[in-house]
N, C-alpha and C positions, 0 to 999 in steps of 0.2 A: 414443918420445919421452916424457920425464917432464914432468908438469905443473909449472909454476913454483911455488915456495913463496910463499905469501901472507905478507908481512911485516906489513902493517897495512891496515885498512879504515876508512873514514869514510862514514856515511850521514847525509844531511840532507834537508830539504824546501825547495823553492823554489816561488814562485807559478807556477801553470800558465800556459802560453803563450796559451791562448785565454780562460781564466777565472782571474783572479788569486786568487779565493777558493778555487779547487780546487788543492790542493797536489800537487806532483810530487816523488816521492822520487828522490834522486840518490845513487849510490854511487861512491866513489873507492877504488881499491885500489893498493897498492904490492906488486909481486911481484919475487922474485929468480929469475934464470935459472940454468941448469945450470952456467954458467961464472962464477957469482958476480957477474953483472951484474944490473941491475934496471931496472924501468920502472914507470910509473904509468898507469892507465887510468881513464876516467870513463864512466859510463852511467846510464841511468834504471832505477829499480827496486832491489830488495834482493838479487837473485840474483847472488851474487859470481862464480860460475862463468861466467855469461853475460857479465858486465862484463869478466872476465879474457880471454874468447875474442873478444868482439865489440865491446867498448867502444872509445872513442876514446883513442888514446895521447896522453899529456900531454907537454909540453916539460919539460926539467929545471927551469926556473924555476917552472913551475906546480906541479910535484911538491914543490919546496921550500916553496912557500906552503901546500900542503895538509898536509905532514908536517914541520912545523918542529922537532919534537923528535927526528926521525931525522937522523943525520949522513949526508947524501947526498954522494957524490963524483961530480962531473960526468964524470970519466974512466971511471967504471963504469956510467954511465947509458946505456941503449940508445938510440941515435939514431934 
């Protein structure tokens, strides 16, 4: 199995859940699958491979919000 191609990544910081002064890094990635479909995943930290494998899959609407400059097609988005 071939790893999906990473189309775009975003990393940003949010206030920590237990201590708002301690920041938590969050990474969002958009990947393209072998059949030219795609999906977006979100997870903590900067490790793109970890987020790709173990991050939480986002809905199509969430992906559109995070990647507004990408022209995403709902029919190609992995459900």
